[in-house]
MDAnalysis code that builds the backbone (N, CA, C; Angstrom):
import MDAnalysis as mda
import numpy as np

u = mda.Universe.empty(648, n_residues=216, atom_resindex=np.repeat(np.arange(216), 3), trajectory=True)
u.add_TopologyAttr("name", ["N", "CA", "C"] * 216)
u.add_TopologyAttr("resid", np.arange(1, 217))
u.add_TopologyAttr("resname", ["MET", "ASN", "HIS", "GLY", "GLN", "GLU", "ALA", "PRO", "LEU", "LEU", "GLN", "CYS", "ARG", "SER", "LEU", "GLU", "LEU", "ARG", "VAL", "GLY", "TYR", "ARG", "SER", "LEU", "ILE", "LYS", "ASN", "PHE", "GLU", "LEU", "ALA", "LEU", "PHE", "ARG", "ASN", "GLU", "ALA", "VAL", "ALA", "VAL", "VAL", "GLY", "PRO", "ASN", "GLY", "LEU", "GLY", "LYS", "THR", "THR", "LEU", "LEU", "ARG", "THR", "LEU", "CYS", "GLY", "ILE", "SER", "ARG", "PRO", "TYR", "ARG", "GLY", "GLU", "VAL", "LEU", "LEU", "SER", "GLY", "GLU", "THR", "LEU", "TRP", "PRO", "GLN", "LYS", "ASN", "VAL", "LYS", "THR", "ARG", "HIS", "ASP", "VAL", "CYS", "PHE", "LEU", "ALA", "SER", "GLN", "PRO", "ALA", "LEU", "PHE", "PHE", "GLU", "HIS", "SER", "VAL", "LEU", "ASP", "ASN", "PHE", "GLU", "PHE", "TYR", "LEU", "ARG", "SER", "LEU", "ASP", "ARG", "ARG", "VAL", "ASP", "ARG", "GLU", "ALA", "MET", "LEU", "SER", "ALA", "LEU", "LYS", "GLN", "VAL", "GLY", "LEU", "ASP", "ARG", "HIS", "ALA", "LYS", "GLN", "THR", "ALA", "ARG", "THR", "LEU", "SER", "THR", "GLY", "GLN", "LYS", "ARG", "ARG", "LEU", "THR", "LEU", "ALA", "MET", "LEU", "SER", "LEU", "ALA", "ARG", "PRO", "LEU", "THR", "VAL", "LEU", "LEU", "ASP", "GLU", "PRO", "THR", "ASN", "GLY", "LEU", "ASP", "ASP", "ASP", "GLY", "ALA", "GLU", "LEU", "CYS", "LEU", "GLN", "ILE", "LEU", "ARG", "THR", "LEU", "VAL", "ASP", "ASN", "GLY", "SER", "GLY", "LEU", "LEU", "ILE", "ALA", "SER", "HIS", "ASP", "SER", "GLN", "MET", "ILE", "GLY", "TRP", "CYS", "GLN", "ARG", "GLN", "LEU", "ASN", "LEU", "ARG", "GLU", "TRP", "ALA", "SER"])
u.atoms.positions = np.array([
    [115.540, -38.413, 103.108],
    [115.839, -37.499, 102.220],
    [117.534, -37.254, 102.500],
    [118.480, -36.872, 101.865],
    [119.749, -37.061, 101.911],
    [120.273, -35.476, 101.974],
    [120.654, -35.101, 102.803],
    [121.264, -33.478, 102.934],
    [122.639, -33.354, 102.732],
    [123.437, -34.618, 102.885],
    [124.555, -34.241, 102.566],
    [125.672, -33.843, 103.462],
    [126.021, -32.773, 103.112],
    [127.291, -31.787, 103.959],
    [126.314, -30.614, 104.571],
    [125.277, -30.527, 103.891],
    [124.231, -29.064, 104.430],
    [124.162, -29.456, 105.879],
    [124.475, -27.991, 106.715],
    [124.139, -27.766, 108.109],
    [122.875, -27.830, 108.692],
    [122.479, -28.269, 109.283],
    [121.111, -28.070, 109.991],
    [120.421, -26.497, 110.166],
    [119.464, -26.202, 109.849],
    [118.819, -24.886, 110.330],
    [118.962, -24.897, 111.749],
    [118.270, -25.915, 112.272],
    [117.889, -25.851, 113.863],
    [118.386, -27.690, 114.164],
    [119.258, -27.347, 114.917],
    [119.716, -28.504, 115.418],
    [119.303, -28.372, 117.340],
    [119.049, -29.554, 118.061],
    [119.074, -29.894, 119.603],
    [119.858, -31.154, 119.907],
    [120.741, -31.234, 121.076],
    [121.481, -32.424, 120.944],
    [120.982, -32.848, 122.757],
    [120.932, -34.087, 122.873],
    [120.495, -34.225, 124.298],
    [119.362, -33.350, 125.261],
    [118.678, -32.753, 124.568],
    [117.947, -31.695, 125.116],
    [117.004, -32.477, 126.276],
    [116.821, -31.730, 127.515],
    [115.863, -32.345, 128.303],
    [115.201, -30.897, 128.771],
    [113.887, -31.061, 129.201],
    [112.738, -29.907, 129.545],
    [112.337, -30.884, 130.656],
    [112.220, -29.711, 131.589],
    [111.337, -29.621, 132.856],
    [110.186, -28.790, 132.964],
    [109.548, -29.041, 133.763],
    [108.628, -28.100, 134.434],
    [108.764, -28.473, 135.873],
    [109.387, -27.591, 136.450],
    [109.516, -27.796, 138.021],
    [110.584, -28.774, 138.106],
    [110.607, -29.582, 139.114],
    [111.330, -30.829, 139.306],
    [111.034, -31.727, 138.537],
    [109.679, -31.832, 137.258],
    [109.351, -32.829, 136.601],
    [109.870, -32.940, 135.332],
    [110.463, -34.217, 134.711],
    [110.916, -33.826, 133.440],
    [110.063, -34.300, 132.323],
    [109.788, -33.576, 131.669],
    [108.986, -33.719, 130.545],
    [109.682, -34.800, 129.270],
    [110.287, -34.318, 128.578],
    [111.276, -35.404, 128.027],
    [113.190, -35.278, 128.036],
    [113.373, -36.412, 127.925],
    [115.060, -36.390, 127.891],
    [115.600, -36.825, 126.602],
    [116.937, -36.520, 126.449],
    [117.691, -37.132, 125.289],
    [116.941, -36.705, 124.248],
    [116.441, -35.592, 123.950],
    [115.552, -35.471, 122.707],
    [116.619, -35.029, 121.443],
    [116.868, -35.728, 120.501],
    [117.616, -34.840, 119.425],
    [116.685, -34.700, 118.370],
    [117.294, -33.606, 117.391],
    [116.216, -33.014, 116.293],
    [117.446, -32.260, 115.567],
    [116.867, -32.413, 113.822],
    [117.661, -31.845, 113.072],
    [117.079, -31.572, 112.087],
    [116.748, -29.987, 112.091],
    [115.594, -29.814, 110.990],
    [116.379, -28.899, 109.726],
    [116.171, -29.268, 108.395],
    [116.773, -29.137, 107.384],
    [116.148, -28.297, 106.519],
    [116.559, -27.402, 105.443],
    [115.846, -26.327, 104.483],
    [114.637, -27.561, 103.897],
    [114.020, -27.111, 103.118],
    [113.142, -27.683, 102.188],
    [112.122, -29.102, 103.000],
    [112.102, -29.055, 104.280],
    [111.597, -30.027, 104.863],
    [110.273, -29.492, 105.922],
    [109.646, -30.371, 105.985],
    [108.174, -30.160, 107.316],
    [108.555, -31.311, 108.212],
    [108.716, -31.162, 109.233],
    [108.698, -32.164, 110.863],
    [107.351, -31.785, 111.639],
    [106.697, -32.881, 111.650],
    [105.614, -32.811, 112.551],
    [106.423, -33.719, 113.937],
    [105.849, -32.798, 115.199],
    [105.931, -32.968, 116.736],
    [104.628, -33.224, 116.987],
    [104.428, -34.698, 117.221],
    [103.252, -35.336, 117.986],
    [103.298, -35.864, 119.071],
    [102.096, -35.687, 119.753],
    [102.380, -36.483, 121.309],
    [100.729, -36.070, 121.900],
    [100.913, -36.697, 122.668],
    [99.514, -35.878, 123.701],
    [99.745, -34.813, 124.421],
    [98.608, -34.082, 124.763],
    [98.619, -32.907, 125.266],
    [99.723, -33.184, 126.708],
    [100.611, -32.079, 127.222],
    [101.241, -32.273, 128.186],
    [102.354, -32.960, 128.212],
    [102.672, -33.441, 127.370],
    [103.911, -33.911, 126.935],
    [105.073, -32.749, 126.584],
    [104.808, -31.567, 126.370],
    [105.566, -30.487, 125.833],
    [105.782, -30.284, 124.297],
    [105.278, -30.447, 123.858],
    [105.074, -29.778, 122.652],
    [105.576, -28.292, 122.447],
    [104.586, -27.759, 122.754],
    [104.581, -25.929, 123.069],
    [105.863, -25.866, 123.987],
    [106.197, -26.472, 124.826],
    [107.831, -26.275, 125.783],
    [108.968, -26.183, 124.732],
    [108.410, -27.326, 123.787],
    [109.646, -27.468, 122.902],
    [110.036, -26.347, 121.878],
    [108.819, -25.998, 121.324],
    [108.874, -25.162, 120.116],
    [109.598, -23.714, 120.901],
    [109.144, -23.343, 122.200],
    [109.162, -22.042, 122.798],
    [111.054, -22.236, 123.200],
    [111.411, -23.244, 123.441],
    [112.689, -23.606, 123.929],
    [113.507, -23.656, 122.546],
    [113.140, -24.484, 121.700],
    [113.978, -24.032, 120.467],
    [114.308, -22.703, 119.696],
    [113.299, -21.586, 119.839],
    [113.288, -20.419, 119.374],
    [114.044, -19.408, 120.286],
    [114.211, -19.931, 121.557],
    [114.606, -18.937, 122.754],
    [114.384, -18.669, 123.386],
    [112.910, -18.985, 123.268],
    [112.187, -18.185, 124.480],
    [112.085, -18.353, 125.943],
    [111.789, -19.989, 126.081],
    [112.294, -20.802, 127.135],
    [113.800, -21.489, 127.263],
    [114.222, -21.585, 128.454],
    [115.610, -22.120, 128.556],
    [115.372, -24.109, 128.758],
    [116.257, -25.048, 128.435],
    [115.823, -26.174, 128.450],
    [116.652, -26.451, 130.062],
    [116.524, -27.704, 130.616],
    [117.248, -28.064, 131.619],
    [118.651, -27.843, 131.398],
    [118.781, -29.011, 130.389],
    [120.036, -29.413, 129.680],
    [120.379, -29.611, 128.476],
    [120.863, -29.679, 127.812],
    [121.260, -29.991, 126.311],
    [121.853, -28.723, 125.765],
    [121.880, -29.088, 124.357],
    [122.358, -27.735, 123.096],
    [121.218, -27.496, 122.265],
    [121.291, -26.281, 121.603],
    [120.467, -25.673, 120.794],
    [120.994, -25.014, 119.887],
    [121.203, -25.194, 118.578],
    [122.241, -24.331, 117.511],
    [121.297, -24.001, 116.595],
    [121.327, -22.762, 115.887],
    [120.788, -22.150, 114.864],
    [121.617, -22.011, 113.880],
    [121.590, -23.052, 113.017],
    [122.733, -22.968, 111.946],
    [124.294, -22.864, 112.407],
    [124.186, -23.940, 113.416],
    [125.756, -23.901, 113.552],
    [126.051, -23.254, 114.838],
    [125.396, -22.256, 115.105],
    [125.623, -21.153, 116.179],
    [124.968, -21.351, 117.325],
    [125.524, -21.404, 118.328],
    [125.219, -21.885, 119.645],
    [124.026, -21.112, 120.174],
    [122.623, -21.201, 120.497],
    [121.856, -20.893, 121.426],
    [121.843, -20.820, 123.293],
    [121.946, -22.136, 123.059],
    [121.797, -22.402, 124.524],
    [123.244, -24.179, 124.656],
    [123.824, -24.235, 125.805],
    [123.855, -23.418, 127.012],
    [124.470, -22.210, 127.133],
    [125.523, -21.735, 126.380],
    [126.604, -20.700, 126.437],
    [125.770, -19.733, 125.107],
    [125.044, -18.753, 124.919],
    [124.770, -18.203, 124.066],
    [125.635, -17.289, 123.064],
    [126.211, -18.110, 121.895],
    [127.382, -17.391, 120.969],
    [126.773, -17.212, 119.717],
    [125.553, -16.462, 119.062],
    [125.002, -16.229, 117.983],
    [125.361, -14.957, 118.086],
    [126.596, -14.896, 116.464],
    [127.274, -13.630, 115.787],
    [126.124, -13.108, 114.565],
    [125.098, -13.859, 114.245],
    [124.994, -13.763, 113.185],
    [123.242, -13.464, 113.139],
    [122.080, -12.397, 112.726],
    [120.664, -12.593, 112.714],
    [120.258, -13.795, 111.899],
    [119.668, -14.594, 112.569],
    [118.784, -15.972, 111.762],
    [117.336, -15.623, 111.728],
    [117.028, -15.746, 110.814],
    [115.721, -15.695, 110.038],
    [114.829, -16.831, 110.444],
    [114.135, -16.633, 112.068],
    [113.517, -17.437, 112.854],
    [112.248, -16.885, 112.924],
    [110.863, -17.646, 112.902],
    [109.551, -17.320, 113.336],
    [109.066, -18.256, 113.820],
    [108.410, -17.797, 114.967],
    [107.451, -18.888, 115.778],
    [106.243, -18.277, 115.805],
    [105.247, -19.500, 115.379],
    [103.891, -18.961, 115.121],
    [103.015, -19.758, 116.133],
    [102.626, -19.136, 117.106],
    [101.975, -19.641, 118.584],
    [100.796, -20.180, 118.039],
    [100.072, -21.019, 119.172],
    [98.942, -21.365, 118.657],
    [97.887, -20.520, 118.853],
    [97.762, -19.023, 119.731],
    [97.401, -18.013, 119.853],
    [98.020, -17.092, 118.980],
    [97.477, -16.394, 117.804],
    [98.092, -15.438, 117.307],
    [98.666, -14.084, 118.464],
    [99.665, -13.779, 118.302],
    [100.521, -12.787, 119.083],
    [100.113, -11.460, 118.207],
    [99.060, -10.681, 118.712],
    [99.092, -9.474, 117.834],
    [98.461, -8.076, 118.592],
    [98.837, -6.918, 118.050],
    [98.492, -5.847, 118.889],
    [96.803, -5.229, 117.947],
    [96.148, -5.837, 119.460],
    [95.255, -6.280, 118.960],
    [94.043, -4.500, 118.752],
    [94.513, -3.671, 119.515],
    [93.972, -2.297, 119.011],
    [94.365, -1.245, 117.965],
    [95.457, -2.187, 117.111],
    [96.102, -1.838, 115.781],
    [95.205, -2.381, 115.068],
    [95.272, -1.685, 113.629],
    [94.880, -2.434, 112.619],
    [95.524, -3.440, 111.690],
    [94.990, -4.046, 111.030],
    [95.452, -5.153, 110.145],
    [96.955, -4.955, 109.386],
    [96.722, -4.061, 108.892],
    [97.702, -3.708, 108.376],
    [99.115, -3.298, 108.845],
    [98.497, -2.423, 110.158],
    [100.075, -1.983, 111.274],
    [100.291, -3.194, 112.024],
    [99.854, -4.181, 112.100],
    [99.978, -5.472, 112.306],
    [100.892, -5.927, 111.428],
    [100.613, -5.948, 110.114],
    [101.312, -6.895, 108.898],
    [102.896, -6.017, 109.049],
    [102.634, -4.823, 108.838],
    [103.776, -3.828, 108.666],
    [105.151, -4.044, 109.878],
    [104.344, -3.946, 111.043],
    [105.261, -4.089, 112.353],
    [106.206, -5.918, 112.087],
    [105.239, -6.893, 111.956],
    [105.462, -8.017, 111.441],
    [107.114, -7.993, 110.528],
    [106.575, -7.433, 109.253],
    [107.518, -7.213, 108.517],
    [109.212, -6.990, 108.737],
    [108.951, -5.541, 109.489],
    [109.864, -4.742, 110.172],
    [110.195, -5.631, 110.726],
    [109.979, -6.495, 111.614],
    [110.688, -7.124, 112.897],
    [111.747, -8.287, 112.054],
    [111.417, -8.499, 110.851],
    [112.119, -9.367, 110.346],
    [113.131, -8.939, 109.185],
    [113.403, -7.463, 108.903],
    [113.981, -6.749, 108.203],
    [113.665, -6.944, 107.079],
    [112.248, -6.846, 106.640],
    [111.839, -7.295, 105.393],
    [111.758, -5.875, 104.762],
    [111.182, -5.592, 103.708],
    [110.914, -4.722, 102.981],
    [109.168, -3.988, 102.991],
    [108.821, -3.264, 103.440],
    [107.351, -2.679, 103.592],
    [106.923, -2.400, 102.712],
    [105.988, -3.367, 101.711],
    [105.250, -2.640, 100.507],
    [103.831, -2.798, 100.461],
    [102.920, -1.632, 100.565],
    [101.750, -1.765, 100.764],
    [101.000, -3.071, 99.722],
    [101.150, -2.650, 98.751],
    [100.417, -3.310, 97.627],
    [100.621, -5.110, 97.840],
    [101.973, -5.284, 98.121],
    [102.536, -6.864, 98.470],
    [101.362, -7.109, 99.664],
    [101.545, -6.286, 100.590],
    [100.625, -6.766, 102.056],
    [99.225, -6.578, 101.732],
    [98.810, -5.884, 100.677],
    [97.429, -6.258, 100.599],
    [96.937, -7.426, 99.191],
    [97.898, -7.778, 98.619],
    [97.933, -8.896, 97.871],
    [98.269, -9.995, 98.844],
    [98.456, -10.182, 99.780],
    [98.574, -11.521, 100.680],
    [97.673, -11.190, 101.590],
    [97.026, -10.460, 101.938],
    [95.529, -10.413, 102.647],
    [94.624, -10.880, 101.767],
    [94.635, -10.667, 100.455],
    [93.541, -11.154, 99.438],
    [93.673, -12.414, 99.496],
    [95.148, -13.020, 99.214],
    [95.104, -14.630, 99.456],
    [94.355, -15.068, 100.626],
    [94.003, -14.419, 101.396],
    [93.649, -15.527, 102.790],
    [92.383, -14.603, 103.285],
    [92.038, -13.741, 102.146],
    [90.382, -13.600, 102.221],
    [90.493, -12.230, 103.125],
    [91.460, -11.612, 103.639],
    [91.400, -10.659, 104.461],
    [91.627, -9.097, 103.778],
    [91.429, -8.929, 102.651],
    [91.815, -7.820, 102.117],
    [90.733, -6.949, 102.406],
    [89.595, -6.919, 102.580],
    [88.338, -6.068, 103.053],
    [88.607, -5.970, 104.362],
    [89.631, -6.622, 105.133],
    [89.621, -6.003, 106.687],
    [90.938, -5.292, 106.683],
    [91.613, -4.794, 106.064],
    [92.990, -4.070, 106.088],
    [92.924, -2.801, 107.360],
    [91.673, -2.175, 107.438],
    [91.627, -0.847, 108.012],
    [91.410, -1.597, 109.507],
    [90.780, -2.627, 109.779],
    [89.876, -3.243, 110.765],
    [90.988, -3.471, 111.574],
    [90.516, -3.244, 113.519],
    [91.077, -3.558, 114.243],
    [91.580, -4.832, 114.488],
    [92.535, -5.424, 114.693],
    [92.879, -6.797, 115.046],
    [92.042, -7.208, 116.243],
    [91.407, -6.712, 117.221],
    [90.864, -6.709, 118.080],
    [89.405, -7.676, 117.742],
    [88.694, -7.056, 116.339],
    [87.660, -7.298, 116.144],
    [87.548, -8.566, 115.063],
    [88.931, -9.083, 114.767],
    [89.003, -9.998, 113.985],
    [88.421, -11.489, 114.707],
    [88.050, -12.323, 113.969],
    [87.931, -13.707, 114.555],
    [88.767, -14.747, 114.893],
    [88.651, -15.668, 115.572],
    [89.869, -16.541, 115.802],
    [90.765, -16.910, 114.782],
    [89.370, -17.502, 113.490],
    [89.783, -18.066, 112.322],
    [90.833, -16.454, 111.614],
    [90.025, -15.425, 111.470],
    [90.603, -14.863, 110.769],
    [92.198, -14.095, 111.350],
    [92.314, -14.317, 112.913],
    [93.623, -13.877, 113.255],
    [94.710, -14.741, 112.628],
    [94.264, -15.680, 112.645],
    [95.059, -16.928, 112.124],
    [95.538, -16.926, 110.691],
    [94.182, -16.366, 109.567],
    [94.680, -16.324, 108.703],
    [95.344, -14.910, 108.081],
    [95.444, -13.848, 109.476],
    [96.426, -12.942, 109.394],
    [97.801, -13.230, 109.359],
    [98.048, -14.228, 110.315],
    [99.431, -14.552, 110.713],
    [100.017, -15.412, 109.503],
    [99.005, -16.287, 108.708],
    [99.624, -16.976, 107.270],
    [100.001, -16.264, 106.130],
    [99.133, -14.868, 105.939],
    [99.210, -13.976, 104.801],
    [101.109, -13.411, 105.695],
    [101.130, -13.163, 106.712],
    [102.600, -12.413, 107.182],
    [103.521, -13.587, 106.644],
    [103.128, -14.680, 106.979],
    [104.304, -15.853, 106.654],
    [104.423, -15.948, 105.212],
    [103.463, -16.140, 104.656],
    [103.520, -16.226, 102.963],
    [104.240, -15.018, 102.138],
    [104.048, -14.082, 102.799],
    [105.060, -12.777, 102.162],
    [106.199, -12.754, 102.852],
    [106.795, -12.556, 104.362],
    [107.932, -12.988, 104.895],
    [108.751, -13.981, 104.436],
    [108.189, -15.149, 104.279],
    [108.816, -16.240, 104.068],
    [110.049, -16.342, 104.789],
    [110.173, -16.319, 105.921],
    [111.092, -16.772, 107.007],
    [111.711, -18.247, 106.627],
    [113.100, -18.188, 107.068],
    [113.631, -19.602, 106.523],
    [113.538, -21.018, 107.613],
    [113.401, -20.375, 108.954],
    [113.270, -21.457, 109.834],
    [112.306, -21.157, 110.598],
    [110.591, -22.006, 110.304],
    [109.809, -21.569, 111.091],
    [108.854, -22.752, 112.245],
    [108.572, -22.288, 113.312],
    [108.218, -22.923, 114.225],
    [106.914, -22.650, 114.305],
    [105.924, -23.821, 114.131],
    [104.496, -23.399, 114.256],
    [103.889, -24.425, 115.249],
    [103.212, -23.887, 116.553],
    [102.362, -24.701, 117.163],
    [100.872, -24.623, 116.667],
    [100.346, -25.799, 116.335],
    [98.869, -25.937, 116.304],
    [98.485, -24.577, 114.783],
    [99.041, -24.487, 113.935],
    [98.958, -23.885, 112.988],
    [97.456, -23.646, 112.294],
    [96.789, -24.936, 112.492],
    [95.180, -25.056, 111.889],
    [93.777, -24.449, 112.909],
    [94.739, -24.089, 114.013],
    [93.943, -23.995, 115.081],
    [92.693, -22.613, 114.726],
    [91.503, -23.130, 114.734],
    [90.422, -21.825, 114.658],
    [89.904, -21.999, 113.065],
    [90.711, -22.810, 112.534],
    [90.783, -22.132, 110.812],
    [89.411, -23.714, 110.435],
    [88.791, -22.874, 109.684],
    [87.505, -23.939, 109.001],
    [88.399, -24.962, 107.760],
    [87.317, -25.801, 106.690],
    [88.222, -26.670, 106.046],
    [88.895, -25.763, 104.933],
    [88.544, -24.573, 104.543],
    [89.077, -24.092, 103.741],
    [90.133, -23.373, 104.244],
    [90.084, -22.852, 105.433],
    [91.293, -22.332, 105.840],
    [92.370, -23.218, 105.904],
    [91.980, -24.397, 106.883],
    [93.366, -25.548, 106.862],
    [93.665, -25.476, 105.451],
    [93.263, -25.694, 104.469],
    [93.818, -26.279, 103.137],
    [94.458, -24.916, 102.653],
    [94.070, -23.480, 102.754],
    [95.017, -22.662, 102.671],
    [96.121, -22.297, 103.646],
    [95.984, -23.181, 104.655],
    [97.366, -23.099, 105.547],
    [98.480, -23.851, 104.879],
    [98.095, -25.458, 104.391],
    [98.706, -26.082, 104.005],
    [99.247, -25.823, 102.781],
    [98.750, -24.931, 101.861],
    [99.146, -24.093, 100.414],
    [100.554, -23.294, 100.941],
    [100.022, -22.480, 101.846],
    [101.235, -21.481, 102.344],
    [102.530, -22.228, 102.805],
    [102.136, -23.089, 103.714],
    [103.398, -23.814, 104.233],
    [104.056, -24.595, 102.885],
    [103.463, -25.405, 102.265],
    [103.669, -26.052, 101.169],
    [104.876, -25.140, 100.314],
    [104.509, -24.006, 99.713],
    [105.186, -22.778, 99.426],
    [106.447, -22.392, 99.968],
    [106.670, -22.649, 101.387],
    [107.268, -21.856, 102.294],
    [108.407, -23.005, 101.867],
    [108.281, -24.507, 102.033],
    [109.238, -25.763, 101.971],
    [109.447, -25.464, 100.634],
    [108.767, -25.623, 99.558],
    [109.105, -25.236, 98.157],
    [110.492, -24.382, 98.295],
    [110.145, -23.084, 98.726],
    [110.961, -21.828, 98.743],
    [112.430, -22.267, 99.206],
    [112.373, -23.452, 100.582],
    [113.829, -23.530, 101.071],
    [113.622, -23.245, 102.461],
    [112.824, -23.247, 102.795],
    [112.173, -23.314, 104.644],
    [112.147, -24.419, 105.289],
    [112.615, -24.627, 106.373],
    [112.219, -25.842, 107.091],
    [111.312, -25.329, 108.114],
    [110.511, -26.293, 108.411],
    [109.598, -25.924, 109.224],
    [108.851, -27.012, 110.455],
    [109.034, -26.863, 111.844],
    [108.872, -28.056, 112.860],
    [107.318, -27.614, 113.229],
    [106.506, -28.174, 113.106],
    [104.848, -28.325, 113.318],
    [104.612, -29.105, 114.518],
    [103.907, -28.388, 115.569],
    [103.614, -29.352, 116.753],
    [101.569, -29.291, 116.174],
    [101.330, -30.229, 116.264],
    [100.170, -30.246, 115.783],
    [99.172, -31.662, 116.058],
    [97.792, -31.714, 116.224],
    [97.349, -32.941, 116.250],
    [96.171, -32.911, 115.029],
    [96.659, -32.076, 114.175],
    [95.818, -32.344, 113.128],
    [96.043, -33.131, 112.223],
    [95.335, -34.237, 111.960],
    [96.129, -35.381, 110.740],
    [96.418, -34.830, 109.552],
    [95.840, -34.517, 108.778],
    [96.271, -34.007, 107.366],
    [97.513, -33.053, 107.710],
    [97.410, -32.185, 108.242],
    [98.556, -31.661, 108.672],
    [99.581, -32.670, 108.935],
    [99.730, -33.615, 110.034],
    [100.637, -34.615, 110.193],
    [101.181, -35.361, 109.453],
    [100.572, -35.720, 108.042],
    [100.414, -36.629, 106.865],
    [101.291, -36.191, 106.073],
    [100.965, -34.594, 105.877],
    [101.881, -33.851, 104.715],
    [103.039, -33.912, 105.134],
    [103.426, -33.602, 106.544],
    [104.811, -33.586, 106.615],
    [105.825, -35.043, 106.463],
    [107.066, -34.662, 106.309],
    [107.587, -35.796, 105.421],
    [108.226, -36.647, 106.380],
    [108.479, -35.818, 108.034],
    [109.091, -36.907, 109.033],
    [107.868, -36.255, 110.029],
    [108.027, -37.719, 111.029],
    [107.248, -36.946, 112.569],
    [108.017, -38.092, 113.707],
    [108.004, -36.668, 114.801],
    [108.801, -36.694, 116.136],
    [107.207, -37.081, 116.891],
    [107.571, -38.297, 117.971],
    [106.663, -38.172, 118.757],
    [107.147, -38.575, 120.238],
    [106.714, -37.455, 120.268],
    [107.505, -37.114, 121.791],
    [107.343, -38.161, 122.924],
    [106.240, -39.231, 122.886],
    [106.301, -40.439, 123.525],
    [107.764, -40.917, 124.028],
    [108.634, -41.079, 122.596],
    [109.752, -41.677, 122.648],
    [111.010, -41.093, 123.508],
    [110.731, -40.152, 123.849],
    [111.478, -39.003, 124.945],
    [110.928, -38.694, 125.986],
    [109.806, -38.903, 126.399],
    [108.871, -38.682, 127.623],
    [109.743, -39.668, 128.722],
    [109.665, -38.769, 129.689],
    [110.392, -39.645, 131.097],
    [109.261, -40.621, 131.753],
])
């Protein structure tokens, strides 16, 4: 794909990640653009989750640069504008004692999105959770919790999305629904970085980055 002079949504240069004194990956390079999905693959323990947490600012790299739309996130934080970035962890981060709708509303407000009850209910219906709107998140199954986060993504449409095993806990129908939602995000201009072992998800992505290439 030719991106011309387009600036990457997310970029890193010469990135090194460590656990204690042990390096996971060294000299990792990435440029993530609009309208693309990039898969991060590799065996367990190689640093896929650590990489995603680092690129969204939760964890710190040992060395290297991380930039959001050209602004430096690391090593010296020089981010002057609000960036539309979402990290979807392998285990959905929800307020378990609050309702599905309350969780949805909090998520939208955190991204400065307008809260529209009818739009939220429509998004929940898309993922089969419209009858669970008033239910506490704690009582949802693992797959339903994942479906809730997918409904949030489908309505909020963040520009940069980092996903850690997004099909975890989903049955075949749920996995297909996940792909449909992610496809819509990409078609509407989002850039996705996806850590996954799901062969269908990996095959759908335009590019693959195998962390073995940067393993120490």
